C-alpha positions in Angstrom: 38.9 -14.2 49.8 39.2 -10.5 49.9 36.3 -8.0 50.3 37.2 -6.8 46.7 36.4 -10.1 45.1 32.9 -9.9 46.8 32.2 -6.2 45.8 33.2 -6.7 42.2 32.3 -10.1 41.4 31.0 -11.0 38.0 28.9 -14.1 39.4 25.4 -13.6 40.2 24.4 -13.7 43.9 21.0 -15.1 42.9 22.2 -18.6 41.7 18.8 -20.3 42.2 17.1 -18.0 39.7 19.8 -18.7 37.1 19.7 -22.3 37.6 16.0 -22.4 37.4 16.1 -20.7 34.0 18.9 -22.9 32.8 17.1 -26.0 33.8 13.8 -24.8 32.0 16.0 -24.3 28.9 17.5 -27.5 29.1 14.1 -29.3 29.4 12.9 -27.3 26.3 15.9 -27.5 24.1 17.6 -30.8 25.1 14.5 -32.8 25.8 12.1 -31.1 23.6 9.4 -30.6 26.4 6.9 -27.9 26.1 8.0 -25.5 28.9 8.5 -21.8 28.9 12.1 -21.2 29.4 12.5 -17.5 28.4 10.7 -14.3 29.2 8.6 -12.2 26.7 10.5 -11.3 23.5 9.8 -8.2 21.5 8.3 -9.0 18.1 7.2 -5.5 16.9 7.8 -2.0 17.9 5.2 0.5 16.2 5.8 4.2 16.3 4.7 7.1 14.4 6.8 10.5 14.5 3.7 12.5 15.3 2.5 10.2 18.0 2.9 10.4 21.7 3.0 6.6 22.2 5.0 3.5 21.2 3.4 0.2 21.2 5.5 -2.9 21.9 4.2 -6.3 21.1 5.8 -9.5 22.7 5.9 -13.1 21.8 7.2 -16.4 23.2 4.8 -16.4 26.1 1.1 -16.8 26.6 0.6 -13.4 28.3 2.7 -10.8 30.0 2.8 -9.3 33.5 3.6 -5.7 34.3 5.2 -5.4 37.6 5.8 -1.6 37.3 5.8 1.1 34.4 9.5 1.9 34.6 12.7 0.7 32.6 12.0 2.1 29.3 14.0 5.0 27.8 13.8 7.0 24.5 16.2 9.4 22.8 15.2 11.9 20.1 18.6 13.6 19.7 19.9 11.6 16.6 23.5 10.8 16.4 24.1 12.4 19.9 22.2 9.5 21.6 25.5 7.7 22.2 25.4 9.9 25.2 23.8 8.0 28.0 22.5 11.3 29.5 20.3 12.1 26.5 18.1 9.0 27.0 14.9 10.0 29.0 12.3 7.7 30.9 9.3 6.5 29.0 6.6 5.0 31.1 4.0 2.3 30.4 0.7 3.8 30.0 -1.4 0.7 29.2 -1.5 -3.0 28.3 -3.6 -5.0 26.0 -2.9 -8.8 25.7 0.7 -9.0 24.5 1.1 -5.3 23.7 2.0 -2.6 26.0 1.9 1.2 25.3 4.7 3.5 26.3 4.1 7.3 26.6 6.9 9.3 25.0 8.4 12.2 26.9 6.8 15.6 26.0 10.4 16.7 25.0 10.3 14.2 22.1 6.8 14.6 20.9 7.0 15.9 17.2 10.7 14.9 16.7 12.0 11.9 15.1 12.8 9.1 17.7 16.4 7.7 17.5 15.7 4.7 19.6 13.9 2.9 22.4 15.6 0.9 25.0 14.6 -1.4 28.0 16.7 -2.1 31.1 19.7 -0.6 29.5 21.4 0.7 32.6 24.0 -1.1 34.8 21.4 -1.5 37.5 18.1 -0.7 36.0 15.6 -1.8 38.5 15.6 -3.6 42.1 15.7 -7.2 42.1 12.8 -9.1 40.5 11.2 -5.6 39.7 11.6 -5.2 36.0 8.6 -4.1 34.1 7.7 -7.0 31.9 7.6 -10.8 32.9 5.9 -14.0 31.7 2.4 -14.0 33.4 2.5 -17.9 33.6 6.0 -18.0 35.2 7.0 -14.9 37.1 10.7 -16.0 37.2 10.9 -15.2 33.5 11.5 -11.4 32.8 11.8 -9.9 29.3 15.5 -9.4 28.5 17.0 -5.9 27.9 16.9 -4.7 24.3 17.4 -1.5 22.2 15.5 -0.6 19.0 17.0 1.9 16.7 14.3 3.6 14.5 
């Protein structure tokens, strides 16, 4: 096999992690066992235009683990937000139960937010260092998402 095939392969290098999640999903869906098989899923995003924060509430897990405050981005440039360069980082500033609080960039305070996104870059974080995971199973991260307001 050529070096090109290794460099640009669509197959994940971490097959054990993928297999683990698939086996958990099989137990839950196929055999109706009560096991966690997916990471935290966003159930609600609350933001007021005059606020400096966004509250994100998760479901599908007992609790969430924060591994780092990064991975979230906001855009307040309206229809221009199709340009990736206009999305600015927004960091986690707090956690209460299944809800995390994101601090909005000062450049967006007072403006109407167009959207919030999480892990939306091609390589959004180092391996196993996403921001949000299930606290009872550290192999189950929250998936990428985008919320348009």
